[in-house]
N, C-alpha and C positions, 0 to 999 in steps of 0.2 A: 463482395460478392458483386458477378457481374449482371450486367443490366438484363439479359435475357432471363437469368434465374429469378431476378427480382419481380420482372413482369410475370414471370410463371407461376409466383407466389400469390400475385394481385388476382390472376385468374382462378386460381384455387381456392382463394379467399373468398371471392363475389359468388362461387359456386356453392361453398359450404353455407355461408350467409343464407341463401335462399333456401338449403337443405334443413338448415338449423342447427345442423351438426358441425362443430369445429373441432378438425382433427390438427391442424398446423399448430406448432410450438409457438408461445407466445412471443420469443425471440424473432421467428420467422415473421410474423405479423409485423412487430416492430421494424424489421429491416424493410418490408413494404411500405410501413407508413412513413420512414424517412425518406424514402425515396419519392414518394406521393406527394411530400411536404414541400420539396424542391421543384415539383412540377406545376401541381395545382392545389394551393391553400385551399380551396373550398372544398374540393374532393377529397381532402385530408381531414377535415372535421366533418363532412358528411360520412366517411367510410369510421370514423373514431364513435359518431354516436349509434352507428347500429351494430358495435361490437357488443357481444352480452356482457352482463356484468361477472359472469362466472371467470370470464379470461381478462376484463379490461383491467382490472389492477394489475395483473402479471405483466401485459402489454404496456404499461405507464411505466413501470419499474424498469423495464429494457430499453426503453426511448432515451437519448442522450438529455440532458438536463434541460437546454434551452428548448428543445421541442416538447418534453415533458411539462414544462413551464405554460408552455401554449395551450397545451392539451388540457391542462386543470384549470386554466381562467374558462376554457370554452364550455366545460362539461358542467350541468346542471350539481347542485348542492345532493340530490337525492341519487342520481347516478354515482356520482363519487362515493358517496356514502354506502351505497350498495356493493360496489366495487372493492371498498374495504374490507367489509365484512364478509367477503369471499375468500380473502388473503389468509395465509397462516399468519399466526399474531407476530412473528419479527418482522414479515413484510409488510402488513400492515402498519406496523408502527412506523415504518422506513415511508412507504406512502405518504402516511400524515403529517411526517415530519416534511417531505416533500411539497404537500400543500400548504404545512405553516409557512413556509418559505417564501410561497408565492404570496398568500394572504393570509394574515392572522385570524380575519374575523371569517374567513371561508373555512379555515381550520375548524373554528369553534363550531360553524353551523353544521359542519359535517359528522362533529363528535355527538352534535344534539340528536342526530338523524340514525345514529346507533342504537344497538341493543343496549340496555344499561350495563348489564354486566360484561358484555364484549369493550364498552367504552371503558368499564373501570379497569378493565386488563390491560388495553393498550395506554392509558394514562398510567399505571403501574410500571410497564415496561419503559415507558417515554422518560422516567423519572430516573432512570438507573444512567450515570455518566456513560458518555460514549468512551470510555478509556477504560471502561470495565467489561467484563464478560457479560455480565446481566442484562445489556443494551442490545445483546444479539442474540438472546435466546428466545425459542418460541415455547409456548406452554402446553401446546397440544403433544402429548405425550400418552402412551398407552401403558397405564401402570396396574398391578395388582398387588393384592394384599397377602401377607404370609400365609394365613389361614385359610386360603382359598384353595380350590382345586382347580386343577389345568383346565379341566372341561368348561367350567363355570367361565373362566376368562378369557377362551376362546372363544365361546359362544358370545360373550360382550363384544368382543374383539369384531365378529362377523356383522352384528347389528351396527357397531360403530362405522365400519366401513361403508355398508348399505346405505347407512342415513349420511355420508358423506362427511363425517365429524373427524376422520383421522384420515393421513396421507402418509405415504414413505415412511409405513411401520414395518421395522426388520427386527426390533427385541420389544421386551416386556421390562417394565421397570419394577421390581418388588419392594414395595415397601411395608411396614409395619404399622401398627394403630396411628403411632403417632407421625406418621407420613415420612420416616427416615428412611432413607434410600437402603436396600440390604443387597440387593443382587441384580445385575442386568443380564437377561437369558436372551440369547439370539431366537428368534421363531423355529429357525432350523434345528435347533437343540433341540427346544421344547415339546414338538411334534414326535420326538424319539422316546418320550416318556410314558407311563401310564397315564391316561386321562384322570385318573380317579386319585392321582397324587396330587398332596398339598404344596405350596410352593416351600412351606416350612421345612421339608425334607431335602429340599435341593439347593435353597439359597447359601448354603455353605461352602459348596463347591467352590473350589479355588480359583478356577478359570472365570466363574461368574462376579467376583470379587469386582466392585464398580469402579472406575477410573471418573474422578469427579473434578469439577470446577466451582468454586464457590463464585457465587453473583456479584462479589465486590472485589473479584481478582483481577489483576491487570491483564488487559489484552495481550500484551508481550508473552506472559506467563501462558495464557490460553492457546496462543499459536504454537508456543513451543511444545506444548504438552501434546497437541495434534501430531507435530513432526514426530515427538520422541516415541509416541506410542502407536504412530501408523492408525490413526483413528478416521473413521467418517462419522462417526457423530459421538459427543461427549453428555453427559447429564450434568445440569447446574443444580447446586443445593445450596443453601443458606449455612450459617456459621454453627449451626446444630445438626449438620447432615439432612434438613429435610427437601425431599424433591420439590422444586419450582420451574423446570423445563428442560430442555435439551438445546444443543447448539449442533447445528449441522455443517459438513465440509463446504457447500456451497457458501456459508456465508464468511469460513475461514478463507477462502478462496479469494473471495472478494476482499477481506481486510489486506492480505499478503499483498495483493494487486494494486490496493489503496497506498499501504505504507511503501511501496517499491515506486509508485507513481510521484509520491509527495516527496521521496529522497530524490529523485532526478530532478524533480523541478527547484528544490531547495538547494542543491549543489549547482544549480544554473542561478539562483537569484531569482528564480520565478514562484510566484505567489499560485498554487494550484484552483484554489475558490478565485480568485480573481480572473485566471486564464479562461475559467467557463463562463465568464460573463459577456456580453454583447458589449457591453459598455467601453467604448475605444479609450475613452478620456481616464478611467481608471486603471485600463491593463499598461497603458503609456506611463502613467504616473508612476505604477507601482514597478514597473521595470526602471523608470529613470532613477529610481532611488537608487538601486543596486548599479547602474550604470555610473551614477555620481559618486558611488564610494569607490568602483575601479578609477574612475576618472583621478580619485583621491590618491591611490596606490600607485596611478601610472605617472603622476607627478612627481611622486617620493621617489620613484625608479630613477625619472629623469634628472632630477636632482643629485643623485649620486652619479650621475653619467657627468654632468657638470662639472664636478669637482673633478674630473680628470680632462678638462676641455682640451688643455695645452698638450697632455698626452696623446690625444686623438689626433690633435693637428699636426706633431710632430711624426706620428706612426698610422698614417691613412688605414693600413690594413686593421686593425682594431676595430673600425667600424665595421667592416665588412664582416668579421668573424664574429662580433660581440652579440648579436641575437641569436647566434647557434646556443651559445653558453646557455643564456636565458630561457630559451626554448626548449633544450635538453631536459633541464631543471625541471622547469614546469609541466612537462610530459611526465617527468619521472615521479614527481609530486602527484600529481593527479592517478597515477596509478595507485600509489601507495592509500591516497586519501580514499579513493572508492573502495578499496578491498576492507581498509578499516573502518569506514563508514558502515559498509555492508554487514561486515562482521560484529559490528556492535548493536546493530537493528537484530542480528538474528540469536543474540546473546551468547556469541560465540568468544568473544572479548569483554573483560570487564576490567575495573581497575586494580582487583587482584593480581591478574595474569598481564597487566599491562607491558610489565619490564619486558618480557618473554617476546611479547609481538613488536616491542618499540625496538629491539635489537634485531629481532629476524628483517622487519622492513627496511633499519638502516643497514644492516650487512648486506641486504640485496641491491640496494641503491648503491653501495660502496661498489661491490663487486661489479654492478652494472656501469659505474663510473670510471673504473680503472679500464674495462673493456673498451670504452667510447674514447676514453682521454686516448688512448694509444691509436685507435682509428683516425681519431681529428687531430691529433698531433703530428701523425705522420701526412697528411693532407694538408695541415698549416704550412708544414715545414716544404713540400713539394711545390703547394701552388706559390708561395711567396719566395721560395728559396733562402728560410731562414728557420736554422732548428731552433733557436732560441724562442722564436715567434710558437713553434710547436710545442716546444716546451711548458710555455705560458700558458696556452690554451687547455693542453693535457691536466695541468696543475688546476686549473680553474674549474673544468669540467668534472674533476673528482671531488673538488670542494663543494660544487652546487649542487651535485646528483647526492652527496652526503647530506647536505643539509635538507633536502627534498625530501628524503626519505625519512629522516629523521624528524621534521615538522610536520610532514605529510601524515605520521602515526601519531604523533603528540598532539597537534591542535584538536583533531575531534575527540582524543581522549580526554583531554583538559575541559572542553565544552561539555561533554558529558558529565564528567566530575561535577562540574557546578551547575548542573541541572538543565544545561541548555541543550537544543537538537544540533547535534554535530554535524547534520547535514548542511545547517543553515550557518552561511559565514565562512564556512573551514576554506571554500577555494578563494574566497577574497583575500585571507590571511595568508594561505600560502601563497599565491601569485605574488604577493609584496615580500614574501622570506626569499622565494627563488629569484625572482628580478633584482633585488636590492644585493642580496649574498653572491649571484652570479655576476653583476657587473663590476661590483666592488672586488671581487675575486679576480676579475679577469684583467681591469683597468689598473687594480692595485699592484698585482704582479707584473703587467707591462711596465708600469713605472719604474718599478722597483730593479727588474731584471734587463728591461730592453733599454730605458735612458738613465738611469742612474748609474750604468757601467761602463 
C-alpha cells in the first residue's frame, strides 16, 4: 500500500475514534499500525490503547508476528481478555495461542478473566491437534431442531443477530434431539417455504444433505473437501455425527497459504518459524545447518571431479563446458521436484499412482535431454571445432537430465512413503545426484571417447 493511502487511513481512523463509530476494516487499521510502528513507537502504543475491544482482537490477528507480540506485551490483561471475548471462537483460540507464545503466565491471566463458559469453550478447541480439522472450527452456528417450525427458528435468529451472538450466517444446521446433523439449508431457500412448515418435512430433500468433516479428520482431507465440493463453509461433527461447529473458507485460505509458504521455505532449507524471529543468532544458526549439508554435497561433487583431474588437464575445454551439464541437470530436477512436491501436498499423487508420475516426469526430462543435447552438442562442436566433444556433452546431457527427472520424482515420493515431509531435504539430495551424475557422466565419457581413443 502506498504511503499516501496509509496516511489517509490514519486520518480516517483518528476521526472515527473521536466519533466512536469505527467503519474501517481491521486489516486497514493493521496496515496503518504497521506504518506507525516504524516511525513513532510511542504513537503506535497510544493508538493501540484507544482501539475499542470490539475490533482490537481482529486487528491484532492482522498484524505481523513481531509487531503483534509487542502489542500483546503492552496491552493489559483486562483489555486482552475483552478483545478475546469479542472474537468468534476460532479466532479467539488463535489469539490466545499468540498470547501464550509471548508469555504463558499472561495467557493464564487472560483466561482467568474470561467468562467461565467461554473459557471452557476455548480450552476445548485448543485441545485439538493443529493437524486435525477441529483445531480450525468455530462453535457459533445457527441450528434448528427437526421438530421446530421455520418461523420459530427465524425469530430466534433475529434475536441472536440483534444481540450480536452470531455473524456471517448463511445457512441453518438442522439437528435431531440427539444433536445429530440431519440437513444444512441455505437461508435463501428457507424463506421460500411456508413458515409454519416444520424442518422434519424438508430435511430429506437431497440438496440439503450435509457435507461434513469429523473433528479428528486430517487437515489435508479438510482442504481437499473444500476444493472438491467448492465449499464456502463445512460442518464439523464428531464420530457419531453430532454437530460441533463449522469451518469457514477464510480459515481454509489461511491454511493453504501456510502450507504453500512452508513448502517454499522447506525446499530452500529454511525454517518458517525461525525466519519470523528477530533473533539473528537463531536465524543464522538454522540457515548455517543447511548450508553445511550443502557444503558436504559440494565436496562430494568436487571429489568426483578430482577423479578426472588428468583428463581435465589434457583437455581444458572440459573445464569450460562442465558447469553447463550440472546446471541443466539441476534446473531440470528442480522443475520436476517442485511439481511432484506440490502434487503430493494437494493429494494428486500418492504411492498407488507413483509409477505413472515417475514415468511421466522421467520421460519429459528425457525428451528435454535430447533437445538440449542436440543444441549443446552443436554449440560445443562449433565452439571448439571438435565434433567428438559435441558428442560427449550431448550424451552427458541426456544422461543427467534423465537422472534429474527420475530422481526429482523419486526422492519426494520415497520421503513421503517413509512419513517424512517431501519438501524437506529433497533439494539437497537432488542437487547431489545431478552434480555427481552430471560430472561423472561428462568426464567419464570424455576420458573414454576423447583420450582413450
